[in-house]
C-alpha positions as CSV (number, residue, x, y, z in Angstrom):
1,M,68.2,-262.7,85.6
2,F,70.4,-264.1,82.9
3,E,73.3,-265.6,84.7
4,G,75.3,-268.6,83.7
5,I,75.9,-270.5,80.4
6,Y,73.7,-269.3,77.5
7,V,74.3,-270.9,74.1
8,A,74.2,-268.9,70.8
9,I,72.9,-271.7,68.6
10,P,73.4,-272.0,64.8
11,T,70.3,-272.4,62.6
12,P,70.4,-275.8,61.0
13,F,69.6,-275.9,57.3
14,K,68.8,-278.8,55.0
15,G,68.0,-278.3,51.3
16,G,67.7,-274.6,51.8
17,E,65.1,-274.8,54.5
18,V,65.3,-274.7,58.3
19,D,66.0,-278.3,59.5
20,K,63.5,-278.5,62.3
21,R,64.5,-282.0,63.4
22,A,68.1,-281.0,63.9
23,L,67.1,-277.8,65.7
24,K,65.0,-279.6,68.2
25,E,67.7,-282.3,68.8
26,H,70.4,-279.7,69.3
27,V,68.2,-277.8,71.8
28,N,67.6,-281.0,73.7
29,F,71.3,-281.9,73.7
30,L,72.1,-278.6,75.2
31,I,69.4,-278.8,77.9
32,E,70.6,-282.3,78.9
33,S,74.1,-280.9,79.2
34,G,73.0,-278.5,81.9
35,V,73.2,-275.1,80.2
36,D,71.2,-272.2,81.7
37,G,69.7,-270.8,78.5
38,I,69.6,-270.9,74.7
39,V,69.8,-268.0,72.3
40,P,68.3,-268.6,68.8
41,C,68.5,-266.1,65.9
42,G,71.6,-264.3,67.0
43,T,74.7,-263.8,64.8
44,T,75.6,-267.5,65.2
45,G,72.1,-268.3,64.0
46,E,72.6,-266.5,60.6
47,S,69.7,-264.2,61.5
48,A,70.7,-261.7,58.8
49,T,69.7,-264.1,56.1
50,L,66.5,-265.6,57.8
51,S,63.2,-264.5,56.4
52,Y,60.7,-263.0,58.9
53,K,58.8,-266.3,58.8
54,E,61.9,-268.4,59.4
55,H,63.0,-266.0,62.2
56,E,59.7,-266.5,64.0
57,E,59.7,-270.2,63.3
58,V,63.1,-270.8,64.8
59,I,62.3,-268.7,67.9
60,A,58.9,-270.5,68.4
61,L,60.5,-274.0,67.9
62,T,63.2,-273.2,70.4
63,I,60.8,-272.0,73.0
64,E,58.5,-275.0,72.5
65,E,61.4,-277.5,72.8
66,A,62.9,-275.8,75.8
67,K,59.6,-276.3,77.6
68,G,60.6,-274.0,80.4
69,K,63.5,-276.1,81.4
70,V,66.0,-273.4,80.4
71,K,65.5,-269.7,79.5
72,V,65.3,-268.7,75.9
73,V,66.6,-265.3,74.9
74,A,65.6,-264.6,71.3
75,G,67.7,-262.6,68.9
76,T,65.5,-259.8,67.7
77,G,67.9,-257.1,66.7
78,S,68.0,-255.2,63.4
79,N,69.5,-252.0,61.9
80,S,65.9,-250.8,61.6
81,T,64.2,-249.8,64.8
82,K,60.8,-250.6,63.5
83,E,61.8,-254.1,62.4
84,A,63.5,-254.7,65.8
85,I,60.3,-253.7,67.6
86,E,58.2,-256.1,65.4
87,L,60.6,-259.0,65.9
88,T,60.8,-258.3,69.7
89,K,57.0,-258.2,69.9
90,F,56.8,-261.7,68.3
91,A,59.4,-263.1,70.8
92,Y,57.3,-261.6,73.6
93,R,54.1,-263.1,72.3
94,A,55.8,-266.5,71.8
95,G,56.9,-266.6,75.4
96,A,60.6,-265.9,75.2
97,D,62.2,-265.0,78.5
98,G,64.2,-262.2,77.0
99,A,65.3,-260.6,73.7
100,L,68.9,-260.0,72.5
101,L,69.2,-256.9,70.4
102,I,72.4,-256.2,68.5
103,T,73.5,-252.6,67.9
104,P,72.2,-251.4,64.5
105,Y,74.7,-252.3,61.9
106,Y,75.8,-250.6,58.6
107,N,73.9,-247.4,59.2
108,K,76.3,-246.7,62.1
109,P,74.2,-244.5,64.5
110,N,76.0,-242.3,67.0
111,Q,75.7,-242.8,70.7
112,E,72.4,-240.8,71.0
113,G,71.0,-242.8,68.1
114,L,71.9,-246.1,69.9
115,Y,70.3,-244.8,73.1
116,L,67.1,-243.8,71.3
117,H,66.9,-247.1,69.3
118,F,67.1,-249.3,72.4
119,K,64.8,-247.0,74.4
120,A,62.2,-247.2,71.7
121,V,62.2,-251.0,71.7
122,A,62.2,-251.2,75.5
123,E,59.2,-248.9,75.6
124,A,57.3,-250.8,72.9
125,V,57.7,-254.3,74.3
126,P,57.6,-255.3,78.0
127,I,60.2,-258.0,77.8
128,P,63.6,-258.2,79.5
129,I,66.2,-256.9,77.0
130,V,69.8,-257.8,76.6
131,L,71.9,-255.3,74.7
132,Y,74.5,-256.7,72.3
133,N,77.7,-254.8,71.5
134,V,80.0,-256.4,68.9
135,P,81.8,-253.6,67.1
136,S,84.0,-256.0,65.1
137,R,80.9,-257.1,63.2
138,T,78.6,-254.1,63.2
139,G,81.0,-251.2,62.7
140,V,79.6,-249.3,65.7
141,N,80.7,-249.4,69.3
142,M,78.3,-248.7,72.1
143,L,80.2,-246.9,74.8
144,P,79.9,-247.9,78.5
145,E,78.4,-244.4,79.2
146,T,75.6,-245.3,76.7
147,V,75.0,-248.7,78.4
148,A,74.9,-246.9,81.7
149,R,72.1,-244.5,80.4
150,L,70.2,-247.5,79.1
151,S,70.5,-249.4,82.4
152,E,68.1,-246.8,83.9
153,I,65.3,-248.3,81.8
154,D,63.6,-251.0,83.8
155,N,63.4,-253.8,81.3
156,I,67.0,-253.3,79.9
157,V,68.6,-255.9,82.2
158,A,71.9,-257.1,80.6
159,V,74.5,-256.5,78.0
160,K,76.3,-259.0,75.9
161,E,79.7,-257.4,75.8
162,A,81.8,-258.8,72.8
163,T,84.7,-256.5,72.6
164,G,86.8,-259.0,74.5
165,S,88.0,-256.2,76.8
166,T,88.1,-256.7,80.6
167,S,88.5,-252.9,80.8
168,V,85.2,-252.2,79.0
169,A,83.4,-254.8,81.1
170,T,84.8,-253.3,84.3
171,E,83.8,-249.8,83.2
172,I,80.2,-250.9,82.5
173,I,80.0,-252.6,85.9
174,N,81.4,-249.6,87.7
175,L,79.1,-247.1,85.8
176,T,75.9,-249.1,86.2
177,K,76.5,-250.1,89.8
178,G,74.8,-253.5,89.4
179,K,71.7,-252.3,87.6
180,I,72.7,-254.4,84.5
181,E,74.3,-257.8,84.1
182,V,77.4,-258.1,82.0
183,L,77.5,-261.3,79.9
184,S,80.6,-262.2,77.9
185,G,80.1,-262.3,74.2
186,D,83.6,-263.7,73.6
187,D,84.5,-267.3,74.7
188,L,88.2,-266.5,74.8
189,T,87.8,-263.9,77.5
190,F,84.8,-265.4,79.4
191,F,86.9,-266.5,82.4
192,P,88.7,-263.1,82.7
193,L,85.4,-261.3,82.5
194,L,84.0,-263.4,85.3
195,T,86.9,-262.2,87.5
196,V,85.9,-258.6,87.1
197,G,82.2,-259.2,87.8
198,A,80.5,-260.6,84.6
199,K,77.6,-262.9,85.4
200,G,77.8,-265.3,82.5
201,V,78.3,-265.9,78.8
202,I,76.5,-266.2,75.5
203,S,78.7,-268.8,74.1
204,V,79.6,-270.4,70.7
205,T,82.0,-273.0,72.2
206,A,79.1,-274.3,74.4
207,N,77.5,-275.7,71.2
208,V,80.4,-278.3,71.1
209,V,81.3,-278.8,74.7
210,P,78.4,-277.5,76.8
211,E,79.2,-279.7,79.8
212,K,82.7,-278.3,80.0
213,M,81.5,-274.7,79.9
214,V,78.9,-275.5,82.6
215,K,81.6,-277.1,84.8
216,M,83.9,-274.1,84.4
217,Y,81.1,-271.6,85.4
218,R,80.0,-273.7,88.4
219,A,83.6,-274.1,89.6
220,F,84.0,-270.3,89.5
221,K,80.7,-269.7,91.3
222,E,81.6,-272.2,94.0
223,G,84.9,-270.5,94.7
224,R,87.0,-273.2,93.0
225,W,88.8,-270.5,90.9
226,E,91.9,-272.5,90.1
227,E,89.8,-275.3,88.7
228,A,87.8,-272.8,86.6
229,S,91.0,-271.2,85.3
230,E,92.3,-274.7,84.4
231,I,89.2,-275.5,82.4
232,H,89.4,-272.1,80.7
233,R,92.9,-272.8,79.6
234,E,92.0,-276.3,78.5
235,L,89.2,-274.9,76.3
236,Y,91.2,-272.0,74.9
237,D,92.5,-273.8,71.8
238,L,89.1,-275.1,70.9
239,S,87.5,-271.7,71.3
240,K,90.2,-270.2,69.1
241,V,89.6,-272.7,66.4
242,L,85.9,-272.1,66.4
243,F,86.7,-268.6,65.2
244,I,89.3,-269.7,62.6
245,D,86.8,-268.4,60.0
246,T,83.7,-266.2,60.1
247,N,81.2,-267.3,62.8
248,P,79.2,-269.5,62.5
249,I,81.1,-271.3,59.7
250,P,83.6,-273.1,62.0
251,V,81.0,-274.1,64.7
252,K,78.5,-275.4,62.2
253,T,81.3,-277.3,60.5
254,A,82.2,-278.8,63.8
255,L,78.6,-279.7,64.6
256,S,78.3,-281.4,61.2
257,M,81.4,-283.5,62.0
258,M,79.6,-284.4,65.3
259,G,76.5,-285.5,63.3
260,R,74.3,-282.8,64.8
261,M,73.4,-280.8,61.6
262,E,74.3,-280.3,58.0
263,K,77.2,-278.3,56.9
264,E,74.9,-275.9,55.1
265,F,75.1,-272.1,55.1
266,R,73.1,-269.2,53.6
267,L,75.0,-267.1,51.1
268,P,77.0,-265.0,51.4
269,L,78.4,-267.4,54.0
270,C,79.9,-270.5,52.5
271,P,82.0,-273.5,53.6
272,T,85.5,-272.9,54.9
273,T,88.7,-274.0,53.1
274,P,89.7,-277.7,53.2
275,E,92.8,-276.6,55.1
276,K,90.8,-274.9,57.9
277,E,88.3,-277.8,57.9
278,E,91.1,-280.2,58.6
279,V,92.3,-278.0,61.5
280,I,88.7,-278.1,62.9
281,R,88.6,-281.9,62.5
282,K,92.0,-282.4,64.2
283,T,91.0,-280.2,67.1
284,L,87.7,-282.0,67.7
285,K,89.6,-285.3,67.7
286,E,92.1,-283.9,70.3
287,Y,89.1,-282.9,72.5
288,G,87.5,-286.3,72.1
289,V,84.2,-285.0,70.6
290,I,84.5,-287.0,67.4
């Protein structure tokens, strides 16, 4: 259902407000580059600092601009189950193709709590749901066994696995027996995860070089594995630099250098250091995108 290159987009700001023009232009740039889907209001979209109104606005604008040309999987997760249900209901009403729900953060539920949280959302909203496991940011790790339990629920269809571990991805694939798609949530290990059965990626790097990510995925799908591996190695340094600071600081900095959006963040996120900014600039020049 959600195979291929999905792009976790930053939320452009200008003067403290959502920059609608930049958002629309970036969505169109990605569509024209051949990506399979767009993911607004995830971690990369600074969702934790968006108001309810802004969250809904960004989702609705993305869906409107996508015009059915690509799928839109809206970030609707929260550390409050009630809030996650409300955000997911909005995404469903707005016409999103799916909802991406991060594991509840800070309150650190146990595995049963995680299961009950996602089960409650899935039962409340009839939209395809992508689970999102990123323990490095949330402080909680959803185990493969919990993903396997959740895969028995009809509208839980995929998991964004961002531990960067091929072992974890393999275990999920083995336990779920194809009932759920595994999407890489880590650009650096996207290609290795494809080799163990992952179906795609929710990518940060694809904001900068979407056509390269698309080319790598298509090469792999068509059996040109050496070509896919070569592109993966080619993009490795860029992907690494895009995480030189807390996401989405580097990618939004890169996109500002490319003239795509302002280098504006919501506190407590702030601009990176001049030294790191120079590394980003140098890398973009080496890749020929500025």
